[in-house]
Steps between C-alpha positions, in 0.01 A plus 500: 500500500353507850156365573260612768466231762145383562370594843474211738166434668506319832200286584388378838480125552126476447310185562348412157159473659530845656571653160151409384336792676233711326619803307159651434464871442299564814515770766846534643675400180668731253662401173810709436541378142301688235309366199442687174238355267431553129153620407347315206178350369493240779484761777397835353154523659455685828399193699812305397725798571346540846565134578860536381559805720338330797723197440801726559622636166664841544567621145337458160684479169346626178706345219510724193658221297161370394141615505327825396550808716122509543521161673776622731305816578198292596726283718623805690147634540391169651808491720414842643153372591645180647743697717222723628261214571762277664672792678832363380798689369655386170788643297450539124778383268510551124723242332633599158535320168854627459723300269265204475501332158168340413326328210237706317214254511131577426273529803149602601380695802278290724193613690717571803720736296800264495662395168470135402662305217360208307586138550847394622752400236698177513872499428696182445867448578728563199231713335621812317373832638572838342499815711460798270489879515292514181137606517352158426217299656573268790505129418605184681846531343544877451507729805501876421673704774454849645877572496627605156869457587473153647711334222785738587543365853488124435747267334487141375536266797320731744216367713158665524224435750143551381237481773157611604470838670560445872601143433531254784708189531180306552373572150605338172489826305874554460720447197878493466636597158848475350590764242606346169513797263468878520406740218415870500140424596480135603637277773461136399493262796457135588271397784693317769192394696136420425260762629140618523508878463209713616431864585742787445838356397821666615849436361802499730852504354709278727859595577725291276781484756333417831813413698728788396491862385188626324536447125148544365410829335251697703148599401505864385141587589435777750450407863167684490296448185268773374208275593638488855527878519151559362345251742692641798398856416135404458470288813697741720251779424223301666682286758790540741774274365740393773756305299613442143660158445763548230518184290835389357689776679846472347709751694477808717436722198169320440390583854616860467310544174187346650520733798545796266183398317309476829614849596391638164164326541452664840532168685752632751402263779491181291786261575682261270536124532776370271444148372807279474427267208819422306858397551611832354304682770697313766821652369350847548316430822700740716396799294140383484483452877647846545224668301190287562273521803437125506604185315294220352677172423319372191600138541318373191711684244808508721486124546478457123799726437729362772623150587242324714763397754585866563148624571499435875830687538378785282183536704688504830752756371236735364286481814800552729612801297155659529488421873834672553385828348148479643306479175196273460552189288220289354523150353284362218390157374400324819213255483444437130291190553240699692382646170296181467529320835404610854825380659865568409762232456744422778778665298297819455414522869865453591600762242271759658634427848863517387445840336363627833807362678721665235352836604255581219249775577222344302375305202329575170222273380446506123298238316384362836262796540469636145349183354528248783209308646605547863612862541383544860625157606837578342546818700391332822737209436802718421442713810450195721829349378673836543369544851624157601843573347516831686481312830826330400674813370813577702431868573800548727740345254362723224551805722853395591575432133404857404699646788806297402470633147482850644825432683655381175387818330648710779830315472499556125426867558792530740726330249379732226581804712861379517521426129303793361660465163325166442182555300171325557513361147815307581331336797161410360404344172164482325597192303393240753169471682664284764767753603290628792694358790492790744322821579777680315368335187136528600497864611792698364523322167125530449514877562201463731411793721572393860195696619251252363377254242364743241724546198637850465615498140830544329586811695569298816868544595708187516481390862849358509645835398286681757603251766865547416467872572318437825181662373285206598679344796354160425380433145238261634361589842357848458321673784164375377622147447660497843160580649335230288747231600489608864121476500513144373770407750301650787178330390678166491665550840177585683290255299271780377177401330490793259719762336333833421676725249387852408593592144429764236663325204512135603879517515535448874258208501681329212830533682348336806356226277845443353608341830210253488369528859288211619211728600271702268601856409197725540580782257324826584514709185475868586344696210704787360439785258675468163500737204537436128555875437136530393336431834520322832398144576472312828693175456511198724262238371734423210796460735294259708419294192864497391589344834285201403784327311749516788528202730366551849338841444141560607416854382235730646417866442549731795249784497672841517504643850727644766514186713699196398400324821140473385612348171721255687217396731270452202763294318553275800124463532484382139779256575307374801186453291702277268645301786852634448535663843336449838520654847847460646675508161773744402513714185807664344432835330710690244402859426646834409468793739603822327832408338588213730409133479362352819491137605281416795357195672145514632278256684156433357354550847638857512316613187160665523255301293333713230127548513460555128724278291603686188317814614615850580781608724790371297395137500592227257263380232497138595294381202812515285605154611 
């Protein structure tokens, strides 16, 4: 088994006193790292949502796991108002219930529309708890479940983790159970820890063999529950849904089925974020990465299912794999203590910074904003830490690392052309999440289209086979990716202040972002006409929002018009208004002219300043910042 080597980051010999410079989000600063927040009772009102957007959040998660659809609909209505009032762009993400097992416990709907349970229940160590599929009332010792086949997947000796919905390590509401006996309807357990349980209670079946092959039987529930589908259909009729986060994605088939559902629901532009939550998912990660548009590392469940000493390595491997194929990757469970305190712990702050250095595109905040007391402060803190870490990120080493992997892929392609009889299946294996040592394993084995980060489905030809016939030349550096990497190299060489990328689909911008340039990537989304066979629709705003989870991207809408120069001048003017560029600075531009990609370097002083920012004449709508 070969393991991916962690990328080395080289740090300058800073004077400790010099490190303590302000990292405030003022003019002239730009945070590349993105933050997704969860909308809940603590932040559902318009005023709170405006403050969160102004603090720097770029995407909002609506979690269908819990809460009435009416509540979520109201949340999205308020979010639309908040976006308009704050003039901020925000992607909308619907997170699914999926294969979540939960306890059917009585609740009441509060005045704010959110469900609330009664008083917490106290569990003592060694106490007997029965999980049952029978339709019986909830008690302190009998927990009825929503999953009728739960007794079929557990065995005596297994460990179960019962916790509050969106649990945090800072709360006491978590219970470890050991299975003693299993019948057709009941799972009798012994409490291993004392606990105070409150709110919606979820049940997680921990892998019984953490250090070796997966032995636990897998949950047989569908990846998309009927409640998920009904909620998605209802909300998508009224709101533009940018992403679906697929909970407990098990393999590539789950992603394919979810995409099929979206197509049938008419949500052709909605993209899929696959959540990596179990050890079993790690063994199927290659297929999942191939099909999904983005990855979310759900560290809460994943950390429960895997050995704690392996989590840092798992995180680095998953992030590196996503970086190699240019797909956004988000990390969860960051600053748990900020649910109830205004300042994170030292360990949490360091954790956020290290994820940025690992190459994560962004973070997901859960309980911190859903029920936390300091939602705005949490977002500001995470972004401040991220911005400081970005100053230490070794951009050149990251670029060189990707180019070296490209060379490895090319060498593998050349070797494959000599040994055409060797199949891709004999080279790659989906049995180990860590077997991602080179671009051969990250591109060809993943069956990822070399033209971009968007999954293309099961019909994608195997890249290694195509490479062996000479159909691709290089399985990694396509024409588009060559332009993207060259743009980043040029921007670094001339010390450009800004990269400007014209895009119709977001693909070009995401490829540029893959190389993690040190300067912001102003993404000019050019609207395009799309048809669903029933009519035509001008698309562009959704693409701009979908760019809001990719590190370094700063999307804007370019008004349709014959002149791209006007749009460029407007974009640079917006950058100047934010303190990102100034007279004398250089800008690197990537655009498509007819069928050719063009890379050019322009001086800010050579651009005509627009008289009407965001107005007519092919300008850019700068309010989408």
